[in-house]
A tleap script that builds the chain and sets N, CA, C and O, in Angstrom:
source leaprc.protein.ff14SB
mol = sequence {
  NMET ASP LYS VAL TYR ILE THR LYS GLN GLU
  MET TYR ASP GLY ILE GLU LYS GLU ALA LYS
  LYS LEU LYS SER GLY ASP ASN GLY PRO ILE
  LEU THR VAL LEU LEU TRP ILE TRP ILE MET
  TRP ALA LEU VAL PHE LEU VAL ILE PRO ALA
  PHE ILE SER LEU VAL LEU VAL VAL VAL VAL
  TYR ALA PRO PHE TYR PHE VAL ASP LYS LYS
  ILE ILE LYS THR ILE LYS ILE ILE SER ILE
  CHIE
}
set mol.1.N position { -43.248 -57.698 -43.271 }
set mol.1.CA position { -44.043 -58.463 -44.199 }
set mol.1.C position { -45.419 -57.826 -44.326 }
set mol.1.O position { -46.005 -57.390 -43.335 }
set mol.2.N position { -45.920 -57.774 -45.523 }
set mol.2.CA position { -47.232 -57.181 -45.753 }
set mol.2.C position { -48.326 -58.194 -45.444 }
set mol.2.O position { -48.161 -59.391 -45.680 }
set mol.3.N position { -49.420 -57.716 -44.924 }
set mol.3.CA position { -50.567 -58.588 -44.657 }
set mol.3.C position { -51.457 -58.603 -45.890 }
set mol.3.O position { -51.665 -57.580 -46.542 }
set mol.4.N position { -51.975 -59.784 -46.194 }
set mol.4.CA position { -52.872 -59.934 -47.334 }
set mol.4.C position { -54.239 -60.309 -46.785 }
set mol.4.O position { -54.383 -61.275 -46.035 }
set mol.5.N position { -55.232 -59.532 -47.169 }
set mol.5.CA position { -56.595 -59.802 -46.722 }
set mol.5.C position { -57.365 -60.428 -47.867 }
set mol.5.O position { -57.328 -59.937 -48.995 }
set mol.6.N position { -58.058 -61.505 -47.574 }
set mol.6.CA position { -58.843 -62.213 -48.581 }
set mol.6.C position { -60.210 -62.498 -47.983 }
set mol.6.O position { -60.332 -62.846 -46.809 }
set mol.7.N position { -61.215 -62.349 -48.794 }
set mol.7.CA position { -62.565 -62.620 -48.288 }
set mol.7.C position { -62.838 -64.114 -48.348 }
set mol.7.O position { -62.139 -64.877 -49.015 }
set mol.8.N position { -63.863 -64.494 -47.639 }
set mol.8.CA position { -64.247 -65.905 -47.609 }
set mol.8.C position { -64.666 -66.366 -49.010 }
set mol.8.O position { -64.336 -67.478 -49.421 }
set mol.9.N position { -65.382 -65.525 -49.730 }
set mol.9.CA position { -65.848 -65.886 -51.067 }
set mol.9.C position { -64.671 -66.053 -52.026 }
set mol.9.O position { -64.666 -66.972 -52.845 }
set mol.10.N position { -63.683 -65.181 -51.932 }
set mol.10.CA position { -62.496 -65.314 -52.786 }
set mol.10.C position { -61.756 -66.611 -52.485 }
set mol.10.O position { -61.251 -67.270 -53.394 }
set mol.11.N position { -61.693 -66.972 -51.209 }
set mol.11.CA position { -61.034 -68.225 -50.829 }
set mol.11.C position { -61.786 -69.417 -51.419 }
set mol.11.O position { -61.164 -70.321 -51.978 }
set mol.12.N position { -63.128 -69.431 -51.302 }
set mol.12.CA position { -63.922 -70.523 -51.860 }
set mol.12.C position { -63.777 -70.606 -53.373 }
set mol.12.O position { -63.672 -71.695 -53.938 }
set mol.13.N position { -63.771 -69.430 -54.034 }
set mol.13.CA position { -63.612 -69.420 -55.486 }
set mol.13.C position { -62.251 -69.985 -55.898 }
set mol.13.O position { -62.150 -70.725 -56.876 }
set mol.14.N position { -61.211 -69.632 -55.147 }
set mol.14.CA position { -59.876 -70.156 -55.450 }
set mol.14.C position { -59.792 -71.656 -55.256 }
set mol.14.O position { -59.154 -72.352 -56.046 }
set mol.15.N position { -60.434 -72.161 -54.207 }
set mol.15.CA position { -60.437 -73.605 -53.950 }
set mol.15.C position { -61.190 -74.337 -55.060 }
set mol.15.O position { -60.742 -75.380 -55.535 }
set mol.16.N position { -62.334 -73.789 -55.470 }
set mol.16.CA position { -63.108 -74.420 -56.548 }
set mol.16.C position { -62.317 -74.430 -57.853 }
set mol.16.O position { -62.342 -75.409 -58.600 }
set mol.17.N position { -61.618 -73.334 -58.115 }
set mol.17.CA position { -60.820 -73.243 -59.344 }
set mol.17.C position { -59.715 -74.305 -59.348 }
set mol.17.O position { -59.486 -74.962 -60.364 }
set mol.18.N position { -59.046 -74.468 -58.234 }
set mol.18.CA position { -57.994 -75.485 -58.139 }
set mol.18.C position { -58.579 -76.895 -58.224 }
set mol.18.O position { -57.971 -77.787 -58.816 }
set mol.19.N position { -59.748 -77.094 -57.637 }
set mol.19.CA position { -60.395 -78.411 -57.684 }
set mol.19.C position { -60.775 -78.770 -59.114 }
set mol.19.O position { -60.660 -79.929 -59.515 }
set mol.20.N position { -61.226 -77.785 -59.886 }
set mol.20.CA position { -61.582 -78.065 -61.283 }
set mol.20.C position { -60.353 -78.437 -62.098 }
set mol.20.O position { -60.443 -79.250 -63.017 }
set mol.21.N position { -59.194 -77.845 -61.768 }
set mol.21.CA position { -57.955 -78.201 -62.462 }
set mol.21.C position { -57.573 -79.654 -62.177 }
set mol.21.O position { -57.057 -80.349 -63.052 }
set mol.22.N position { -57.829 -80.105 -60.952 }
set mol.22.CA position { -57.451 -81.470 -60.569 }
set mol.22.C position { -58.394 -82.524 -61.129 }
set mol.22.O position { -58.023 -83.694 -61.216 }
set mol.23.N position { -59.609 -82.134 -61.513 }
set mol.23.CA position { -60.605 -83.101 -61.993 }
set mol.23.C position { -60.491 -83.309 -63.496 }
set mol.23.O position { -61.493 -83.254 -64.210 }
set mol.24.N position { -59.315 -83.539 -63.964 }
set mol.24.CA position { -59.133 -83.807 -65.381 }
set mol.24.C position { -59.415 -85.272 -65.651 }
set mol.24.O position { -58.760 -86.146 -65.083 }
set mol.25.N position { -60.381 -85.546 -66.509 }
set mol.25.CA position { -60.773 -86.921 -66.808 }
set mol.25.C position { -59.840 -87.610 -67.780 }
set mol.25.O position { -59.965 -88.814 -68.002 }
set mol.26.N position { -58.908 -86.876 -68.364 }
set mol.26.CA position { -58.005 -87.461 -69.354 }
set mol.26.C position { -56.953 -88.362 -68.726 }
set mol.26.O position { -56.364 -89.189 -69.422 }
set mol.27.N position { -56.703 -88.223 -67.430 }
set mol.27.CA position { -55.653 -88.999 -66.782 }
set mol.27.C position { -56.110 -90.404 -66.410 }
set mol.27.O position { -55.267 -91.246 -66.101 }
set mol.28.N position { -57.375 -90.685 -66.426 }
set mol.28.CA position { -57.907 -91.962 -65.959 }
set mol.28.C position { -57.324 -93.179 -66.637 }
set mol.28.O position { -56.801 -94.058 -65.951 }
set mol.29.N position { -57.391 -93.275 -67.975 }
set mol.29.CA position { -56.877 -94.481 -68.643 }
set mol.29.C position { -55.383 -94.700 -68.425 }
set mol.29.O position { -54.940 -95.839 -68.271 }
set mol.30.N position { -54.618 -93.637 -68.412 }
set mol.30.CA position { -53.165 -93.778 -68.231 }
set mol.30.C position { -52.869 -94.308 -66.832 }
set mol.30.O position { -52.044 -95.207 -66.667 }
set mol.31.N position { -53.537 -93.752 -65.831 }
set mol.31.CA position { -53.307 -94.217 -64.469 }
set mol.31.C position { -53.780 -95.654 -64.286 }
set mol.31.O position { -53.161 -96.429 -63.556 }
set mol.32.N position { -54.877 -96.007 -64.949 }
set mol.32.CA position { -55.369 -97.380 -64.859 }
set mol.32.C position { -54.378 -98.362 -65.472 }
set mol.32.O position { -54.126 -99.427 -64.908 }
set mol.33.N position { -53.826 -98.013 -66.602 }
set mol.33.CA position { -52.834 -98.880 -67.255 }
set mol.33.C position { -51.592 -99.009 -66.375 }
set mol.33.O position { -51.057 -100.106 -66.217 }
set mol.34.N position { -51.131 -97.897 -65.802 }
set mol.34.CA position { -49.958 -97.953 -64.928 }
set mol.34.C position { -50.231 -98.797 -63.688 }
set mol.34.O position { -49.354 -99.525 -63.224 }
set mol.35.N position { -51.435 -98.701 -63.159 }
set mol.35.CA position { -51.805 -99.515 -61.995 }
set mol.35.C position { -51.800 -100.999 -62.344 }
set mol.35.O position { -51.309 -101.817 -61.566 }
set mol.36.N position { -52.342 -101.352 -63.504 }
set mol.36.CA position { -52.357 -102.761 -63.909 }
set mol.36.C position { -50.946 -103.280 -64.164 }
set mol.36.O position { -50.637 -104.426 -63.837 }
set mol.37.N position { -50.097 -102.449 -64.740 }
set mol.37.CA position { -48.698 -102.861 -64.948 }
set mol.37.C position { -48.033 -103.120 -63.604 }
set mol.37.O position { -47.306 -104.100 -63.442 }
set mol.38.N position { -48.288 -102.232 -62.632 }
set mol.38.CA position { -47.712 -102.407 -61.296 }
set mol.38.C position { -48.223 -103.685 -60.641 }
set mol.38.O position { -47.454 -104.403 -60.002 }
set mol.39.N position { -49.517 -103.976 -60.792 }
set mol.39.CA position { -50.092 -105.194 -60.200 }
set mol.39.C position { -49.473 -106.439 -60.840 }
set mol.39.O position { -49.130 -107.383 -60.129 }
set mol.40.N position { -49.324 -106.459 -62.149 }
set mol.40.CA position { -48.723 -107.616 -62.826 }
set mol.40.C position { -47.263 -107.776 -62.409 }
set mol.40.O position { -46.798 -108.895 -62.190 }
set mol.41.N position { -46.546 -106.670 -62.298 }
set mol.41.CA position { -45.148 -106.693 -61.863 }
set mol.41.C position { -45.053 -107.301 -60.470 }
set mol.41.O position { -44.199 -108.148 -60.209 }
set mol.42.N position { -45.945 -106.856 -59.569 }
set mol.42.CA position { -45.951 -107.392 -58.210 }
set mol.42.C position { -46.319 -108.863 -58.214 }
set mol.42.O position { -45.761 -109.646 -57.445 }
set mol.43.N position { -47.254 -109.248 -59.072 }
set mol.43.CA position { -47.651 -110.651 -59.159 }
set mol.43.C position { -46.478 -111.514 -59.588 }
set mol.43.O position { -46.247 -112.581 -59.018 }
set mol.44.N position { -45.747 -111.066 -60.575 }
set mol.44.CA position { -44.624 -111.846 -61.095 }
set mol.44.C position { -43.500 -111.954 -60.070 }
set mol.44.O position { -42.926 -113.028 -59.894 }
set mol.45.N position { -43.182 -110.853 -59.394 }
set mol.45.CA position { -42.006 -110.840 -58.539 }
set mol.45.C position { -42.297 -111.053 -57.058 }
set mol.45.O position { -41.358 -111.217 -56.278 }
set mol.46.N position { -43.549 -111.057 -56.646 }
set mol.46.CA position { -43.853 -111.253 -55.229 }
set mol.46.C position { -44.731 -112.472 -54.979 }
set mol.46.O position { -44.371 -113.340 -54.184 }
set mol.47.N position { -45.858 -112.545 -55.636 }
set mol.47.CA position { -46.841 -113.597 -55.341 }
set mol.47.C position { -46.369 -114.950 -55.862 }
set mol.47.O position { -46.411 -115.941 -55.133 }
set mol.48.N position { -45.930 -115.001 -57.094 }
set mol.48.CA position { -45.525 -116.287 -57.678 }
set mol.48.C position { -44.321 -116.886 -56.939 }
set mol.48.O position { -44.363 -118.076 -56.625 }
set mol.49.N position { -43.254 -116.137 -56.642 }
set mol.49.CA position { -42.157 -116.725 -55.860 }
set mol.49.C position { -42.594 -117.148 -54.450 }
set mol.49.O position { -42.106 -118.150 -53.926 }
set mol.50.N position { -43.498 -116.402 -53.844 }
set mol.50.CA position { -43.981 -116.789 -52.516 }
set mol.50.C position { -44.721 -118.113 -52.591 }
set mol.50.O position { -44.544 -118.968 -51.723 }
set mol.51.N position { -45.547 -118.298 -53.613 }
set mol.51.CA position { -46.279 -119.552 -53.775 }
set mol.51.C position { -45.318 -120.705 -54.052 }
set mol.51.O position { -45.478 -121.791 -53.495 }
set mol.52.N position { -44.326 -120.481 -54.901 }
set mol.52.CA position { -43.342 -121.530 -55.204 }
set mol.52.C position { -42.563 -121.896 -53.943 }
set mol.52.O position { -42.295 -123.073 -53.703 }
set mol.53.N position { -42.199 -120.906 -53.142 }
set mol.53.CA position { -41.486 -121.181 -51.889 }
set mol.53.C position { -42.347 -121.996 -50.939 }
set mol.53.O position { -41.849 -122.913 -50.285 }
set mol.54.N position { -43.619 -121.678 -50.854 }
set mol.54.CA position { -44.529 -122.433 -49.997 }
set mol.54.C position { -44.624 -123.885 -50.440 }
set mol.54.O position { -44.584 -124.791 -49.608 }
set mol.55.N position { -44.747 -124.111 -51.724 }
set mol.55.CA position { -44.815 -125.479 -52.250 }
set mol.55.C position { -43.516 -126.223 -51.961 }
set mol.55.O position { -43.546 -127.391 -51.574 }
set mol.56.N position { -42.381 -125.562 -52.144 }
set mol.56.CA position { -41.094 -126.210 -51.869 }
set mol.56.C position { -40.949 -126.575 -50.395 }
set mol.56.O position { -40.450 -127.651 -50.068 }
set mol.57.N position { -41.384 -125.684 -49.505 }
set mol.57.CA position { -41.308 -125.980 -48.075 }
set mol.57.C position { -42.166 -127.192 -47.737 }
set mol.57.O position { -41.739 -128.059 -46.976 }
set mol.58.N position { -43.358 -127.260 -48.289 }
set mol.58.CA position { -44.241 -128.399 -48.021 }
set mol.58.C position { -43.629 -129.686 -48.570 }
set mol.58.O position { -43.663 -130.718 -47.901 }
set mol.59.N position { -43.077 -129.637 -49.768 }
set mol.59.CA position { -42.492 -130.831 -50.381 }
set mol.59.C position { -41.268 -131.297 -49.603 }
set mol.59.O position { -41.072 -132.499 -49.423 }
set mol.60.N position { -40.450 -130.369 -49.144 }
set mol.60.CA position { -39.228 -130.737 -48.426 }
set mol.60.C position { -39.543 -131.263 -47.031 }
set mol.60.O position { -38.918 -132.224 -46.584 }
set mol.61.N position { -40.501 -130.651 -46.335 }
set mol.61.CA position { -40.765 -131.018 -44.953 }
set mol.61.C position { -41.807 -132.117 -44.775 }
set mol.61.O position { -41.933 -132.651 -43.674 }
set mol.62.N position { -42.550 -132.470 -45.804 }
set mol.62.CA position { -43.582 -133.505 -45.683 }
set mol.62.C position { -43.003 -134.856 -45.246 }
set mol.62.O position { -43.578 -135.481 -44.354 }
set mol.63.N position { -41.909 -135.333 -45.819 }
set mol.63.CA position { -41.370 -136.620 -45.356 }
set mol.63.C position { -40.972 -136.599 -43.881 }
set mol.63.O position { -41.151 -137.594 -43.179 }
set mol.64.N position { -40.439 -135.482 -43.411 }
set mol.64.CA position { -40.031 -135.392 -42.009 }
set mol.64.C position { -41.237 -135.430 -41.072 }
set mol.64.O position { -41.129 -135.907 -39.942 }
set mol.65.N position { -42.377 -134.934 -41.531 }
set mol.65.CA position { -43.595 -134.992 -40.720 }
set mol.65.C position { -43.952 -136.454 -40.440 }
set mol.65.O position { -44.243 -136.825 -39.303 }
set mol.66.N position { -43.927 -137.266 -41.482 }
set mol.66.CA position { -44.292 -138.670 -41.294 }
set mol.66.C position { -43.251 -139.416 -40.454 }
set mol.66.O position { -43.607 -140.290 -39.664 }
set mol.67.N position { -41.973 -139.079 -40.619 }
set mol.67.CA position { -40.921 -139.700 -39.805 }
set mol.67.C position { -41.114 -139.323 -38.344 }
set mol.67.O position { -41.034 -140.184 -37.468 }
set mol.68.N position { -41.369 -138.044 -38.069 }
set mol.68.CA position { -41.594 -137.600 -36.691 }
set mol.68.C position { -42.829 -138.260 -36.089 }
set mol.68.O position { -42.837 -138.626 -34.914 }
set mol.69.N position { -43.861 -138.409 -36.893 }
set mol.69.CA position { -45.084 -139.055 -36.415 }
set mol.69.C position { -44.795 -140.500 -36.008 }
set mol.69.O position { -45.291 -140.979 -34.988 }
set mol.70.N position { -43.999 -141.177 -36.805 }
set mol.70.CA position { -43.639 -142.567 -36.510 }
set mol.70.C position { -42.801 -142.637 -35.230 }
set mol.70.O position { -43.014 -143.520 -34.398 }
set mol.71.N position { -41.850 -141.710 -35.068 }
set mol.71.CA position { -41.000 -141.695 -33.871 }
set mol.71.C position { -41.834 -141.410 -32.634 }
set mol.71.O position { -41.667 -142.074 -31.611 }
set mol.72.N position { -42.729 -140.436 -32.710 }
set mol.72.CA position { -43.570 -140.103 -31.556 }
set mol.72.C position { -44.476 -141.276 -31.200 }
set mol.72.O position { -44.701 -141.558 -30.023 }
set mol.73.N position { -44.996 -141.959 -32.217 }
set mol.73.CA position { -45.845 -143.125 -31.967 }
set mol.73.C position { -45.042 -144.219 -31.259 }
set mol.73.O position { -45.549 -144.863 -30.341 }
set mol.74.N position { -43.800 -144.429 -31.681 }
set mol.74.CA position { -42.934 -145.428 -31.059 }
set mol.74.C position { -42.624 -145.051 -29.612 }
set mol.74.O position { -42.632 -145.909 -28.730 }
set mol.75.N position { -42.353 -143.779 -29.371 }
set mol.75.CA position { -42.060 -143.317 -28.011 }
set mol.75.C position { -43.269 -143.512 -27.102 }
set mol.75.O position { -43.117 -143.920 -25.950 }
set mol.76.N position { -44.453 -143.227 -27.601 }
set mol.76.CA position { -45.670 -143.422 -26.821 }
set mol.76.C position { -45.887 -144.915 -26.485 }
set mol.76.O position { -46.300 -145.252 -25.375 }
set mol.77.N position { -45.604 -145.796 -27.455 }
set mol.77.CA position { -45.774 -147.228 -27.211 }
set mol.77.C position { -44.765 -147.692 -26.152 }
set mol.77.O position { -45.112 -148.464 -25.258 }
set mol.78.N position { -43.532 -147.225 -26.255 }
set mol.78.CA position { -42.501 -147.606 -25.290 }
set mol.78.C position { -42.847 -147.083 -23.903 }
set mol.78.O position { -42.658 -147.790 -22.913 }
set mol.79.N position { -43.357 -145.840 -23.817 }
set mol.79.CA position { -43.664 -145.281 -22.504 }
set mol.79.C position { -44.875 -145.954 -21.863 }
set mol.79.O position { -45.005 -145.933 -20.639 }
set mol.80.N position { -45.745 -146.538 -22.639 }
set mol.80.CA position { -46.917 -147.232 -22.073 }
set mol.80.C position { -46.463 -148.532 -21.432 }
set mol.80.O position { -46.984 -148.903 -20.380 }
set mol.81.N position { -45.510 -149.235 -22.028 }
set mol.81.CA position { -45.053 -150.526 -21.487 }
set mol.81.C position { -44.102 -150.288 -20.406 }
set mol.81.O position { -43.592 -151.238 -19.812 }
savepdb mol mol.pdb
quit
């Protein structure tokens, strides 16, 4: 294999050249729109169902909380006497 010698200045110039290629300002709006679409997609399919599930769990288990509270209160009264 042949050895390739490069100076420090040539390396810096190559890095700067590649960095300038990556700093294209034209990609900003497209990436922003794609990011917002992704956020809305996640909101629809992740956050909203999670919130609905939380509400359903509270609605389903709330009556049992009061029943358990009544039973525990009765047990405490019985154990005192």
